[in-house]
C-alpha positions in Angstrom: 0.0 0.0 0.0 1.3 3.4 -1.0 1.8 6.4 1.3 -1.0 9.0 1.0 -1.0 12.7 1.0 -4.3 14.3 2.1 -4.7 17.9 0.8 -6.8 20.6 2.3 -8.8 23.1 0.3 -6.6 26.0 1.5 -5.3 28.1 -1.5 -1.6 28.7 -1.9 -0.3 25.3 -0.7 3.1 24.4 -2.1 5.2 21.3 -2.4 2.2 19.0 -2.8 3.4 15.7 -4.4 0.9 15.9 -7.3 2.0 13.6 -10.1 4.3 11.5 -7.9 3.4 7.9 -8.7 4.9 6.7 -5.4 2.2 8.5 -3.4 -1.6 8.5 -3.6 -2.9 12.1 -3.4 -6.4 12.6 -2.0 -8.4 15.9 -2.5 -11.4 17.2 -0.7 -14.7 18.3 -2.1 -14.5 21.5 -4.2 -10.8 21.8 -3.4 -10.1 18.9 -5.8 -11.9 20.7 -8.6 -8.9 22.8 -9.2 -6.4 20.1 -10.2 -6.6 16.9 -12.3 -3.7 15.1 -10.6 -5.5 13.7 -7.6 -5.7 9.9 -7.2 -9.0 10.1 -5.3 -11.6 12.6 -4.2 -13.5 12.7 -0.9 -17.1 14.1 -0.9 -18.6 13.1 2.4 -21.6 15.5 2.3 -25.1 14.1 1.7 -26.6 14.6 -1.7 -29.2 16.9 -0.2 -26.5 19.2 1.2 -24.6 19.2 -2.1 -27.8 20.0 -4.1 -28.4 22.9 -1.7 -24.9 24.3 -1.7 -22.9 23.2 -4.8 -23.1 24.7 -8.3 -24.5 22.4 -11.0 -21.1 22.4 -12.8 -19.7 20.6 -9.7 -22.0 17.6 -10.3 -21.1 17.5 -14.0 -17.4 17.6 -13.0 -17.9 14.8 -10.4 -19.8 12.6 -12.9 -16.9 12.9 -15.4 -14.2 11.7 -13.0 -12.2 8.6 -13.8 -10.7 8.4 -10.4 -12.3 7.0 -7.2 -14.7 9.3 -5.4 -15.2 8.2 -1.7 -18.7 9.2 -0.8 -21.6 8.3 1.4 -24.0 8.0 -1.6 -23.4 7.1 -5.2 -22.4 10.2 -7.2 -20.9 8.7 -10.3 -19.6 5.5 -11.9 -16.4 5.9 -10.0 -18.0 6.3 -6.5 -16.6 4.0 -3.8 -19.1 4.0 -1.0 -17.2 4.9 2.2 -16.8 1.8 4.4 -18.3 3.4 7.5 -18.9 0.1 9.3 -15.3 -1.1 8.9 -13.8 2.3 9.8 -16.0 2.8 12.8 -14.5 -0.5 14.2 -11.2 1.3 14.5 -12.5 2.9 17.7 -14.5 0.0 18.9 -12.5 -0.1 22.2 -13.1 3.6 22.9 -16.2 4.0 25.0 -17.9 7.3 25.6 -21.3 7.6 27.3 -21.6 3.8 27.2 -21.3 3.7 23.4 -18.5 3.1 20.9 -16.9 6.3 19.9 -17.7 7.7 16.5 -15.7 11.0 16.3 -15.9 12.2 12.7 -16.6 15.9 12.3 -15.0 16.6 8.9 -14.0 15.2 5.5 -10.2 15.2 6.4 -11.0 13.1 9.4 -12.8 10.5 7.2 -9.8 10.5 4.9 -7.3 10.0 7.8 -9.4 7.2 9.2 -9.6 5.5 5.8 -5.8 5.7 5.5 -5.4 4.1 8.9 -8.0 1.4 8.0 -6.1 0.8 4.7 -2.8 0.5 6.7 -1.0 3.2 4.7 2.6 3.3 5.9 2.7 7.2 5.9 0.1 9.9 5.9 1.1 13.5 4.8 -1.4 16.2 5.8 -1.3 19.5 3.9 -2.8 22.7 5.1 -5.4 21.7 7.7 -5.3 24.7 10.0 -8.7 24.2 11.6 -8.8 27.7 13.0 -11.2 28.4 15.8 -12.7 31.5 14.2 -13.9 29.5 11.2 -16.4 26.7 10.7 -13.4 24.3 11.2 -13.0 25.3 14.8 -15.6 22.7 15.8 -13.7 20.1 13.8 -10.3 20.6 15.4 -10.6 18.2 18.2 -11.6 15.3 15.9 -8.8 16.1 13.5 -6.2 16.1 16.4 -7.7 12.9 17.8 -7.3 11.1 14.4 -3.8 12.4 13.9 -2.9 11.0 17.3 -4.8 7.8 16.6 -2.7 7.3 13.4 0.5 8.0 15.3 -0.5 5.5 18.0 -0.9 2.9 15.3 2.7 3.5 14.3 1.9 5.3 11.1 4.5 7.8 10.0 3.0 11.3 9.8 4.1 14.4 8.0 2.1 17.5 9.0 2.5 20.5 6.8 0.5 23.3 8.4 -1.8 22.7 11.4 0.5 25.1 13.3 -2.4 26.4 15.4 -2.9 22.9 16.7 0.5 21.3 16.9 3.0 24.2 17.1 2.4 25.0 20.8 4.8 25.6 23.7 5.3 22.6 26.0 3.3 22.8 29.2 5.4 23.9 32.1 8.2 25.4 30.0 6.7 28.8 29.5 
C-alpha cells in the first residue's frame, strides 16, 4: 500500500506531491476541482446538502471523473461507498457515554481514518489549519484525535501546516 497525501482546500499550498506515482494524493470536495492530478476525491456530504450548496457544474465535474470518489452516496460511476462500518470499528475499544466512539466531524477526518484502515505506511497532511474563528473550529478536536490515533498505530505522519494545533509551547516550559 502506498503512502498517502491528504490535501486541504486551502489556497496557496506548495510542495504538494501531485503527479508522484509513489504517493496517492487525495483531495477534498470542491478543493479537488482545481487540479486533475489527484488519485481520489472525498465528498462526504449528503446529496441533499450538495444540491443545496454546490453549483451544477460541480456535479457535472464529479460525474466525469475517472478516479475514485469516496462518498456516502453514489455520485458517479467511480464512486466508492465509504466503508463506515469497517472504519467505525477502529475505535470500537473507545467507549464514551456507554457507546463506541464515532468521532468524525469533517472530511479530512474521514480521509485520515480510511488511510489508517487501509494500513497506509505514511500519511502526509497538507494545510489543515482548523482555526477556531472559522467553521473548522468545531472540527479541530476530531482532527487532532485522528492524527494522534494514526501516530498511536505506528503510522509515520508528516504534517504541513496545522500550526495552530501542533505548534504550541510545551506545558510547564513557558
